N, C-alpha and C positions, 0 to 999 in steps of 0.2 A: 734640528741645529741651521735648517735651509729652510725658513721661511713654510715649512710646508710640504715640501716634496717629499720625503720620505720619513719616519717614524723609524723611533726604535722604542724598545719596550725600558723602560727603566726600574719599575718597579715590582714587587712582586705580589702576589691579592694580597691587600691593608688592609680587609675586611675579616671580624672574627669568625672562627672555624666555628665556634659551638657558642651558643647563647643561653640564658636564662630565658622559659618565656613570660610574662610577665600577666598578676592576676587582670594588668588591665584589658587584656588582650581577651577576656571573659569567652566567649562561647565557643569561638576560632581554636582553644588552647585544646588538644590532641594527643596525642602520641605518636599522632606523624610530626606531628610541627617541630617536636623535637627530636628527632631526624633527618628534616625536608635541609637540603645542601644549606651551602652562605648565597645571604641572599643581601648583604648589604653593599652599597656602592659605596666610591671614592666622592665623596656627597662637597669635598671645600677643598682648593689647592691653594698657598700662600708659597709662592717663590718673595725668598728675600732681595730685601733692594738695597741691603747691604752685601749680599758675599751669593755671586751667581751657583756657586755651587751646595745653601741653606734650600732645604723645600719641605713646607708644612703640610701634611695630608688632617683631614676630618671624615668621618665614613660617615656616614646615616644610621650604623649601628655601633656608633659610640666609643671610639676608636683613634686618636692622635699617634703620628706617624712625624717622626722629622729623620730627612737624609741629608748628611753635612758635605758629601760631598757625591754632588749633580747625583745621587742616587744611584749609586753603587752599594752601597748598605744603608739598609732602614732601622730606625729605631719605634718603636713602641712607646712615648712618652705619656701613657692617658693617664691625667687623675684621679686617682681610687674611686672618686664621687662618682664620675660616670660611668655608667650601666649600660647594659645592653638594653637596645630598642630607647636607646636616648642619641639624637642624633645632631652631631655638630654642624652644627647650619651652615658656619661661615667662620674660617679664621684670616687672618691678617697679620703678617710678617710687619715688625717695627718697623719703619722711615727712617731711625736712629742706631737701630744698635740689629746686629744678624743672632743677638740669643734673645731678645722678646718677643711676644707672639701673644695673641690672644684671639682665644676663641669663644664664638654665640655658642649655645648648646640647648637645643629645647627637647623637652623630653614630656611632650603634655600628650605620647604615648604610653607615657605612665605614670596619669592619670595626676602629672607633674605641673606643676601650673604654677609656677614660681620659675623669676627668672635668674640665669647661668648663663655665669659670662668669667673667664677662666685668665690670668693672666700668668706670662711666666718669665721672668729676666735674667736664666738660667741654663735655656737653651734645652726645657724640658722636663729637667731634673724634680723639679718640684713649681706645683702651681699654686695657687692664691685665687680664691672668687672673688670679683669685684662689681658687687652686687647692690651698695650700700648708697639707700634714697630712692634704690627700686621699687612700685609697687608688685602686689604679686600675678606679673602678667609675663609669658612666654617671649624673649628676646630675638631673635632671628636673627641679629646685624653686628656688629662692631665693628667701628674700623677706627684707626691711627690716623691725624693731623698727618697730609703729606709734611708739613712744614714746622709745625708749632708743637715741641715736643710736650707729653703728656695731657694732650688734647685729645679725649678719646670721643668718638660718638656711638649710642645703641639705638634699635630702634626694636620696635614690637609690631605687631599689628593695627597697634591705634596711637601710637606714642612715638617722639625722636627721642631721647635723653642727649646730655652732655657730660662731661669732667672735665675740669680745667688740670686734676690732680692725678692725671695715667689711673681714674678709676678706683680715686679713694671713696668720693664722695661722684654721683649721676645724680642731675636733676633735669627737670624740666621748663621751659622750652627746648630747645636744642633751636631749633629753627630761628629763634628770633637771636640765640648767639653767632650762629652761621652767617647771618648775616649783617652780624655787626664785622665779623672779622673776614670776611671778603666783599665786601663791596666797599 
């Protein structure tokens, strides 16, 4: 609150207390691995542009939490499809609505090379996967345009995609559309 001169803790550990070890870990699967301490970290933080007290957090072990009171209390709002060893690689809070957020989820550690982008419009109560039109390529980022509501950009290691309808359909190449809108 004072430019970094002092800090206060505003959350408990938001990572998984326990997790399954997927078969994709292969030779590294041991009984010791099943009992090791927490290994996750908060990987992405998305403060709301509309409400100073709303903050979204995603972890590299597949959890999404939200606070509506500036960090006093946190709620696990993870979609049930996101399992341990999934990485919530980036979250973006909507520029137009405090109840809307987007999450790019990378599941390559689970041998899942499909794209995963989730959207909530009700503060995390429900989530919808929005990957229509994307090829089988893991997505690492999703961002909402700061001005035009419903304009989304998503990125993989190989390409950038655009949606003009809030994720109902994603198409490539986004860079051509971005140049058009920002020129």
